[in-house]
C-alpha positions in Angstrom: -23.9 -23.5 11.5 -21.3 -22.3 14.0 -21.1 -18.6 14.8 -18.3 -16.4 13.5 -16.3 -14.4 16.1 -14.3 -11.3 15.3 -11.1 -11.5 17.4 -7.6 -10.0 17.5 -5.4 -11.4 14.7 -2.8 -13.9 16.0 0.5 -14.8 14.5 -0.8 -18.4 14.3 -3.3 -17.2 11.7 -0.7 -16.0 9.2 -0.7 -19.3 7.2 -4.5 -19.3 6.9 -4.4 -15.6 5.9 -2.1 -16.3 3.0 -4.6 -18.9 1.8 -7.4 -16.5 2.2 -5.8 -13.8 0.1 -4.6 -16.3 -2.5 -8.2 -17.3 -3.0 -8.8 -13.7 -4.1 -5.8 -13.8 -6.4 -3.9 -11.4 -4.2 -0.2 -11.9 -4.2 0.6 -11.4 -0.5 3.2 -13.7 0.9 3.5 -14.7 4.6 6.0 -11.9 5.2 3.6 -9.3 3.6 0.8 -10.4 6.0 3.3 -10.3 8.9 4.4 -6.8 8.1 0.8 -5.5 7.9 -0.2 -7.3 11.1 2.8 -5.7 12.9 1.9 -2.2 11.7 -1.9 -2.5 12.3 -4.7 -3.1 14.6 -5.5 -6.5 13.1 -8.7 -8.5 13.2 -9.7 -12.0 12.2 -13.1 -13.5 11.7 -12.9 -17.0 13.1 -15.4 -19.9 12.8 -14.4 -23.2 14.5 -10.7 -22.2 14.6 -10.7 -21.3 10.9 -10.0 -17.8 9.6 -12.9 -16.8 7.3 -12.3 -13.1 7.2 -9.8 -10.4 8.1 -9.8 -6.6 8.4 -6.9 -4.4 9.5 -6.7 -0.8 10.6 -3.3 0.9 10.2 -3.2 4.2 12.1 -0.9 6.9 10.9 -0.6 9.5 13.6 -3.8 11.0 15.1 -5.4 12.2 11.8 -5.5 9.3 9.3 -5.9 5.5 9.3 -5.6 3.1 6.3 -8.1 0.2 6.2 -6.8 -2.9 4.5 -6.8 -6.6 4.1 -10.6 -6.6 4.2 -11.4 -10.1 3.0 -14.4 -12.4 3.5 -14.0 -16.0 2.4 -16.5 -17.2 -0.2 -17.9 -19.7 2.2 -18.8 -16.9 4.7 -20.4 -14.4 2.3 -24.0 -13.3 2.4 -24.2 -13.2 6.2 -23.3 -9.6 6.9 -19.7 -10.4 7.9 -18.2 -7.7 5.6 -20.3 -5.1 7.3 -19.3 -6.4 10.8 -15.6 -6.3 9.8 -15.9 -2.8 8.4 -17.7 -1.5 11.5 -14.9 -3.0 13.6 -12.1 -1.2 11.9 -14.0 2.0 11.6 -14.5 1.9 15.4 -10.8 1.3 15.8 -9.9 4.2 13.6 -12.0 6.5 15.8 -12.2 10.1 14.7 -9.4 9.7 12.1 -10.0 10.2 8.4 -10.1 6.7 6.9 -8.5 5.8 3.6 -8.5 2.6 1.6 -7.9 1.2 -1.9 -11.0 -0.6 -3.1 -11.3 -3.6 -5.4 -14.3 -3.9 -7.7 -16.0 -6.4 -5.4 -15.6 -4.1 -2.4 -16.9 -0.8 -3.9 -20.6 -1.3 -2.9 -19.7 -2.0 0.7 -17.4 1.0 1.0 -19.9 3.3 -0.6 -22.5 2.2 1.9 -20.2 3.3 4.7 -19.8 6.8 3.1 -16.4 6.4 1.4 -15.9 8.7 -1.6 -13.9 7.8 -4.7 -10.7 9.9 -5.2 -9.6 8.3 -8.4 -8.1 5.1 -10.0 -5.0 3.3 -8.9 -3.3 1.4 -11.7 -1.4 -1.7 -10.9 1.7 -2.1 -13.2 3.9 -5.2 -13.2 6.3 -7.2 -15.1 10.0 -7.5 -15.9 11.1 -4.0 -17.0 13.9 -2.5 -19.1 15.5 0.8 -17.9 14.8 4.0 -19.9 18.2 4.8 -21.4 17.2 8.5 -21.7 17.1 8.8 -17.9 20.4 9.1 -15.9 21.0 6.3 -13.4 23.3 8.3 -11.2 20.7 10.8 -9.9 19.8 9.0 -6.7 21.8 7.8 -3.8 21.2 5.2 -1.1 19.5 6.7 2.0 21.3 6.8 5.3 20.1 7.1 8.8 20.7 10.8 8.8 18.1 11.2 6.0 15.3 9.7 8.1 13.8 13.0 9.3 14.0 14.6 5.8 12.2 11.5 4.3 9.5 11.7 7.0 9.0 15.4 6.3 8.7 14.9 2.5 6.3 12.0 3.0 4.1 14.0 5.4 4.1 17.0 3.0 2.7 14.8 0.2 0.5 12.3 2.1 -0.7 14.7 4.7 -0.3 12.2 7.5 2.4 11.0 9.9 3.8 7.7 8.5 7.0 7.6 10.6 6.2 4.0 11.7 6.0 2.9 8.1 9.1 4.8 7.2 11.0 3.1 10.1 10.0 -0.3 8.7 11.0 0.7 5.2 14.4 1.9 6.3 15.0 -1.4 8.0 13.6 -3.8 5.4 13.6 -2.0 2.1 16.1 -0.3 -0.2 15.5 3.5 0.2 17.0 6.0 -2.3 16.9 9.8 -2.3 17.3 12.7 -4.7 19.1 15.8 -3.5 19.3 19.4 -4.5 21.8 21.8 -2.9 22.5 19.0 -0.3 18.9 18.8 0.6 16.7 15.7 0.2 13.9 16.5 -2.3 12.4 13.1 -3.1 12.6 9.5 -2.1 11.7 6.0 -3.3 11.7 2.5 -1.9 12.0 -1.0 -3.3 11.3 -4.1 -1.2 10.3 -7.7 -1.6 6.6 -8.2 -2.1 4.4 -11.0 -3.5 5.9 -12.5 -6.6 9.0 -10.2 -6.6 9.5 -6.6 -5.5 7.3 -3.6 -5.2 8.6 -0.1 -6.0 6.9 2.4 -3.7 6.3 4.6 -2.0 7.7 7.1 -4.5 7.3 10.7 -3.2 8.6 13.4 -5.4 7.8 17.0 -6.5 7.6 16.0 -10.2 7.1 13.1 -12.5 10.7 13.6 -13.7 12.0 12.9 -10.2 9.6 10.0 -9.8 10.9 8.4 -13.1 14.5 8.9 -12.0 13.9 7.0 -8.8 11.8 4.2 -10.4 14.3 3.8 -13.3 17.1 3.3 -10.9 15.3 0.4 -9.2 14.5 -1.1 -12.6 18.2 -1.0 -13.5 19.1 -2.5 -10.1 16.7 -5.5 -10.6 16.8 -6.2 -14.4 15.6 -9.8 -14.3 13.1 -9.5 -11.4 9.3 -9.2 -11.4 8.5 -5.6 -10.3 5.2 -4.0 -9.3 4.3 -0.3 -9.1 0.9 0.9 -7.9 0.4 4.5 -9.2 -2.5 6.9 -9.0 -4.0 7.8 -12.4 -3.4 11.4 -11.5 0.3 10.9 -11.5 0.3 10.4 -15.2 3.1 7.8 -14.9 1.2 4.9 -16.5 2.2 5.6 -20.2 5.9 5.7 -19.2 5.6 2.6 -17.0 4.1 0.7 -19.9 6.9 1.9 -22.2 9.5 0.3 -19.9 7.6 -3.0 -19.8 5.4 -2.6 -16.7 2.0 -3.3 -18.1 -1.3 -2.6 -16.4 -2.5 -5.8 -14.6 -5.3 -4.4 -12.5 -7.0 -1.4 -11.1 -8.3 -0.2 -7.8 -9.9 3.0 -6.5 -8.5 5.3 -3.8 -11.3 6.2 -1.4 -11.7 8.0 1.9 -14.2 8.8 4.5 -14.6 11.8 6.9 -11.8 13.8 5.3 -9.6 15.9 7.6 -6.7 16.5 5.2 -5.9 17.5 1.6 -6.0 14.8 -1.0 -2.7 12.9 -1.0 -0.2 13.6 -3.8 2.0 10.6 -4.5 3.6 9.0 -7.5 3.6 5.4 -6.3 2.0 3.7 -3.3 3.9 1.7 -0.6 1.2 -0.9 -1.4 -2.5 -0.8 -2.0 -2.9 -1.7 1.6 -0.8 1.1 3.0 -1.3 3.9 0.5 
């Protein structure tokens, strides 16, 4: 059997990558893969010009990196490829704290590499109905002048520098903010993803603020399929279910070689990006 080479991910691999994730029932579209490849140090496992595995390392500043899109095709399993891909992205992360969201199938591999479980991530999705008890005029659309405040709030809660991600979200997503005394106190994003749209990240000081931001996006897209990935610790799951976003899956937030406090967010940008 031909050997498998781990090489830099090329744009020409995007179509095969979509097929690879679809085989795992992941909803990532071509544009989702393209976004992650642009933000990351991206790797593909290639056998005879066919992509049989991927692993991305998304660095956020000098302290933290997210590991994501770690997939091994069923035809290439049982040969240590998952281990090779993990070692590749860990080497690329260097001395940074590494974070990821694990699926059930990936848990044994990540535990072997020393990742510790921080708690469950609940995947909510569906077509939602706004909560009529929550005002829809709390948030306003973000403008360029809000960028520094958004980055500062994000870093306060995630304990990492995600300016590159925020730059992308400001260009390609709908970003809304909450204010108090003319100061930005929370923000949320809605953008196209998978089957519809994902709401996240949502970074707020309280669940009340988080609900205000999410409810506004629900009202803006009443007929669209929405997804929200929320940490169990946020306690948003009961409310999300009440507005029609039922639990469709679960992952586990994990990290290795911690250098920062545990992140405190209400909704993830995606399971790939935290």
